[in-house]
C-alpha positions as CSV (number, residue, x, y, z in Angstrom):
1,M,-0.1,-0.1,0.0
2,R,1.4,3.3,-1.0
3,I,0.0,5.3,1.7
4,L,2.2,8.3,1.1
5,F,1.2,8.9,-2.5
6,L,-2.6,8.3,-1.6
7,L,-2.4,11.1,1.0
8,L,-0.9,13.4,-1.6
9,L,-3.8,12.6,-3.9
10,V,-6.5,13.2,-1.3
11,F,-5.8,16.9,-1.1
12,M,-4.3,18.8,-3.8
13,A,-4.1,21.9,-1.7
14,N,-6.5,25.0,-1.3
15,S,-6.2,28.6,-2.1
16,C,-0.8,38.8,0.5
17,I,-0.1,42.5,0.3
18,A,-1.2,44.6,3.0
19,Q,-1.8,48.0,4.4
20,I,-1.0,48.6,8.1
21,N,-3.1,50.9,10.3
22,P,-1.2,51.6,13.4
23,A,-4.1,53.4,15.0
24,D,-6.1,50.1,15.7
25,S,-3.3,47.7,14.9
26,T,-5.3,46.1,11.9
27,V,-4.0,44.7,8.6
28,Q,-5.9,45.2,5.5
29,V,-4.7,42.5,3.1
30,V,-5.0,44.3,-0.4
31,G,-2.8,44.4,-3.3
32,Y,-1.5,47.5,-4.5
33,W,0.8,46.4,-7.2
34,N,2.6,48.4,-10.0
35,K,2.5,47.3,-13.5
36,N,6.0,45.9,-14.6
37,E,7.0,45.4,-11.1
38,K,9.1,42.1,-10.8
39,H,10.3,40.1,-7.8
40,S,12.1,36.9,-7.6
41,F,11.5,34.1,-4.8
42,S,13.0,30.8,-3.7
43,F,10.9,27.6,-3.3
44,R,11.5,24.5,-1.3
45,F,9.3,21.5,-1.1
46,E,10.2,18.7,1.6
47,K,8.4,15.6,2.6
48,F,9.4,13.7,5.6
49,K,8.1,10.4,7.5
50,V,8.6,10.3,11.1
51,K,8.5,7.4,13.3
52,E,9.2,8.0,17.0
53,K,12.8,9.5,17.0
54,D,13.7,8.6,13.3
55,T,13.0,10.9,10.5
56,T,13.3,10.0,6.9
57,M,13.6,12.4,4.0
58,I,11.3,11.3,1.1
59,H,12.2,14.2,-1.2
60,D,13.6,17.7,-1.2
61,I,12.9,20.0,-4.2
62,R,14.4,23.5,-4.5
63,Y,13.7,25.9,-7.4
64,N,13.2,29.6,-8.1
65,G,10.5,31.7,-9.5
66,D,10.1,35.1,-11.1
67,L,6.9,37.0,-10.6
68,E,5.9,40.0,-12.8
69,V,2.9,42.4,-12.9
70,V,2.2,42.6,-16.6
71,D,-1.0,44.4,-16.4
72,S,-3.5,46.2,-13.9
73,T,-6.9,47.8,-14.1
74,E,-9.4,48.9,-11.6
75,T,-10.7,45.3,-11.0
76,S,-7.9,43.1,-11.6
77,Y,-4.1,42.2,-11.9
78,T,-2.4,40.1,-14.5
79,F,0.7,38.0,-13.5
80,N,3.4,36.2,-15.2
81,W,5.0,33.5,-13.1
82,K,7.9,31.4,-14.3
83,Y,9.8,28.6,-12.4
84,K,13.6,27.9,-13.1
85,Q,16.6,26.3,-11.7
86,Y,15.2,23.1,-10.3
87,S,17.4,20.8,-8.1
88,F,16.4,17.4,-6.5
89,G,18.4,17.1,-3.0
90,N,19.8,13.6,-2.1
91,V,17.1,11.5,-0.1
92,T,16.9,8.2,1.6
93,G,14.3,5.6,1.4
94,R,11.6,5.6,-1.5
95,Q,12.5,8.7,-3.7
96,I,9.9,10.6,-5.7
97,T,11.7,9.6,-8.9
98,D,10.3,6.1,-8.2
99,N,7.0,7.0,-9.6
100,G,7.8,9.6,-12.0
101,I,6.3,12.5,-10.1
102,S,9.8,14.5,-10.1
103,G,9.6,14.5,-13.9
104,L,6.2,16.1,-13.9
105,I,7.3,18.6,-11.5
106,K,10.3,19.7,-13.4
107,L,8.1,19.8,-16.5
108,F,7.4,23.4,-15.7
109,E,10.9,24.6,-15.7
110,N,11.1,27.8,-17.8
111,Q,7.4,27.6,-18.2
112,T,5.4,31.0,-17.7
113,I,2.1,30.5,-15.9
114,K,-0.4,33.5,-16.6
115,F,-3.2,34.2,-13.9
116,E,-5.4,36.9,-12.9
117,T,-6.3,38.2,-9.5
118,D,-9.2,40.5,-8.5
119,E,-8.5,44.2,-7.4
120,N,-7.6,43.1,-4.0
121,G,-5.2,40.4,-5.0
122,S,-7.1,37.4,-4.4
123,F,-6.4,34.7,-6.9
124,K,-9.2,34.7,-9.6
125,T,-8.3,32.6,-12.6
126,L,-5.6,30.8,-14.6
127,L,-5.3,32.1,-18.1
128,N,-3.2,29.6,-19.9
129,W,-4.6,26.4,-18.3
130,E,-5.0,24.7,-21.9
131,E,-1.4,25.4,-22.6
132,L,-0.6,23.6,-19.2
133,R,-3.1,21.0,-19.9
134,D,-1.5,20.1,-23.2
135,K,2.0,20.0,-21.6
136,I,0.7,17.7,-18.8
137,R,-0.8,15.3,-21.6
138,T,2.4,15.2,-23.5
139,A,4.4,14.3,-20.4
140,F,2.1,11.4,-19.6
141,D,2.1,10.1,-23.0
142,A,6.0,10.1,-22.7
143,L,5.8,8.1,-19.6
144,K,3.7,5.4,-21.0
145,N,5.5,2.0,-21.8
146,T,8.3,3.0,-19.4
147,S,9.4,1.9,-16.2
148,E,8.2,5.0,-14.6
149,F,4.8,4.6,-15.7
150,S,3.4,3.3,-12.1
151,P,-0.1,2.8,-11.0
152,E,0.0,6.3,-9.4
153,I,0.6,7.9,-12.7
154,S,-2.0,5.7,-14.4
155,F,-4.4,6.8,-11.9
156,L,-3.6,10.4,-12.3
157,L,-4.0,9.9,-16.3
158,Q,-7.6,9.1,-15.4
159,Q,-8.6,12.2,-14.0
160,P,-10.0,15.1,-15.7
161,L,-7.6,17.5,-16.9
162,D,-9.7,20.5,-16.7
163,K,-9.2,24.0,-15.4
164,Q,-10.2,23.5,-11.8
165,S,-8.0,20.4,-11.6
166,I,-4.9,22.1,-12.9
167,E,-5.6,25.0,-10.8
168,N,-5.6,22.7,-7.8
169,T,-2.5,20.6,-8.7
170,V,-0.1,23.0,-10.7
171,L,-0.8,26.2,-8.7
172,K,0.0,25.1,-5.1
173,D,2.9,27.7,-4.7
174,I,0.7,30.4,-6.2
175,Q,-2.2,29.3,-3.9
176,Q,-0.1,29.5,-0.8
177,F,1.3,32.8,-2.1
178,Y,-2.0,34.6,-2.5
179,L,-3.9,32.8,0.5
180,F,-4.5,36.0,2.7
181,Y,-5.4,38.4,0.2
182,G,-8.8,40.3,0.4
183,I,-9.1,40.0,4.2
184,K,-9.0,42.3,7.1
185,L,-7.4,41.2,10.6
186,H,-7.1,42.7,13.9
187,I,-4.2,41.7,15.9
188,G,-4.7,39.0,18.5
189,V,-8.3,38.3,17.2
190,P,-8.7,34.8,15.6
191,V,-11.1,34.5,12.7
192,E,-12.6,30.9,13.0
193,Q,-14.9,29.0,11.0
194,Q,-16.0,25.6,9.8
195,V,-15.4,25.2,6.0
196,D,-16.5,22.5,3.2
197,T,-13.5,21.6,1.4
198,G,-13.1,19.0,-1.6
199,S,-12.9,18.5,-5.2
200,S,-14.3,16.0,-7.9
201,L,-11.6,13.7,-6.8
202,T,-12.0,13.9,-3.0
203,G,-15.8,14.6,-2.6
204,S,-16.8,16.7,0.4
205,I,-14.6,16.9,3.5
206,K,-15.3,19.3,6.5
207,S,-12.5,21.2,8.2
208,D,-12.2,23.7,11.1
209,T,-10.0,26.8,10.4
210,S,-8.5,29.7,12.4
211,L,-6.7,32.8,10.9
212,L,-4.8,35.0,13.2
213,L,-2.9,38.2,12.9
214,T,-0.1,37.3,15.7
215,N,2.3,40.5,15.3
216,V,2.7,43.9,13.5
217,D,6.0,45.6,13.6
218,F,5.3,49.3,12.8
219,K,9.3,50.3,12.9
220,E,10.2,47.6,10.3
221,K,6.8,47.9,8.6
222,F,5.9,43.9,8.4
223,Y,3.5,41.8,9.9
224,N,3.0,38.0,10.9
225,I,0.0,36.0,10.1
226,T,-0.8,32.2,11.0
227,Y,-3.5,29.9,9.6
228,Y,-4.7,26.5,10.8
229,Q,-6.9,24.0,9.1
230,G,-7.8,20.7,10.6
231,F,-9.7,18.3,8.4
232,D,-12.0,15.6,9.4
233,V,-10.3,12.3,9.8
234,E,-13.0,10.0,9.2
235,S,-13.7,11.5,5.7
236,T,-10.1,11.6,5.0
237,T,-9.7,7.9,5.8
238,K,-12.7,7.0,3.8
239,L,-11.3,8.9,0.7
240,T,-7.9,7.7,1.2
241,A,-9.3,3.9,1.3
242,T,-11.5,4.5,-1.8
243,I,-8.5,5.8,-3.8
244,A,-6.5,2.9,-2.6
245,L,-9.2,0.5,-4.1
246,L,-9.2,2.5,-7.3
247,L,-5.4,2.0,-7.7
248,K,-5.9,-1.6,-7.2
249,G,-8.6,-1.9,-9.6
250,T,-10.8,-3.3,-6.9
251,D,-14.7,-2.7,-6.6
252,S,-15.1,0.1,-3.8
253,S,-18.1,-1.6,-2.3
254,Q,-18.8,-1.0,1.5
255,D,-17.2,-4.3,2.6
256,T,-14.2,-3.9,0.7
257,Q,-14.0,-0.1,1.7
258,D,-14.3,-1.0,5.3
259,S,-11.3,-3.3,4.8
260,E,-9.2,-1.0,3.2
261,K,-9.8,1.5,6.0
262,K,-8.1,-0.4,8.5
263,D,-4.9,-0.2,6.5
264,V,-5.0,3.5,5.7
265,E,-6.6,4.8,9.0
266,V,-5.7,8.5,9.6
267,Q,-5.6,9.9,13.1
268,G,-4.9,13.4,12.2
269,F,-4.8,15.6,8.9
270,E,-3.7,19.4,9.8
271,D,-2.3,22.3,7.7
272,F,-0.3,25.2,9.3
273,Y,0.6,28.4,7.4
274,E,3.0,31.1,8.5
275,A,3.6,34.4,6.7
276,T,5.8,37.4,7.2
277,I,4.6,40.1,4.9
278,H,6.2,43.8,4.2
279,D,4.0,46.8,4.5
280,S,4.8,47.3,0.8
281,G,2.7,44.4,0.1
282,W,5.2,41.5,-0.7
283,P,5.7,38.4,1.1
284,L,9.3,38.3,3.0
285,K,8.7,34.6,3.8
286,M,5.8,32.0,3.9
287,T,6.0,28.6,5.2
288,Y,3.2,25.8,4.9
289,Y,3.2,22.4,6.8
290,R,1.0,19.5,6.4
291,V,1.0,16.9,9.1
292,V,-0.6,13.5,8.7
293,T,-0.6,11.3,11.6
294,L,-1.4,7.7,10.9
295,Q,-2.7,4.9,13.1
296,D,0.7,3.5,14.2
297,T,1.6,7.2,15.1
298,N,3.8,7.7,12.3
299,Q,3.7,11.3,10.8
300,V,4.0,12.2,7.3
301,I,5.1,15.9,7.1
302,E,5.2,18.3,4.0
303,R,6.9,21.6,4.3
304,R,6.8,24.3,1.6
305,T,8.7,27.4,2.1
306,I,8.8,30.7,-0.3
307,T,11.5,33.1,0.5
308,L,11.6,36.7,-1.2
309,L,15.2,37.0,-2.9
310,E,15.0,40.5,-4.7
């Protein structure tokens, strides 16, 4: 059972510039970008498996990205986002290259991703999704009849490559980057709610969320935001078992699903976000953690870090 990959499939991720008001310690997360403004960021994606005191690195991927504001109107901003300089760190245990995923990730090196936000900076739509779809299809076709065409890749190939699915999978960095735009926060006052998360692949999954402005530095003109999202573990376990059966080509009846759930039972599924953002509007550093706790107390941890370079 390839539980690590199953948990990756269950959630393909969800989706800051600000204006600080010293009078009441609030932050209005709204974009005020200038056309032709450019910045570069470094990205790092790590995945670990933790068992008691032992930590095994599953993969460590590093790359850079250039972000440019190519157009702005009263109601929107248009961006070009370009990835470059991918590197794959040395890892132990089962490497990501075993199932061809690393090749799909590197597929977007030097690829420009074009998208639009609303006037506040909240992500709105992917503009060149058809171009990205065709590139993904070409990559899948190239993997056919090779040793890297694993059941996982076969399963992904069977999923619809529509605009929404591409936005949910390809744009994980972008979704992390623009997570907080369009909101207003008061320091020390959490914003909590229960939300219904899901997709055509996962179905409906409820989660509890908490958003908090933890610090405002008026002298250096930056602030810190944290965000927590805890997913319903019963629904997560059920969906992971269903995907496992689909990978096996087994009928996902209630009996077989109950049996599979014993193998993939999830004890905890939580996301944590931390962001440090300058008053000029550009993030200085953003970190995302996903912590999955399995029935044997093993943990799978994902960490995505975005850091401003220039």
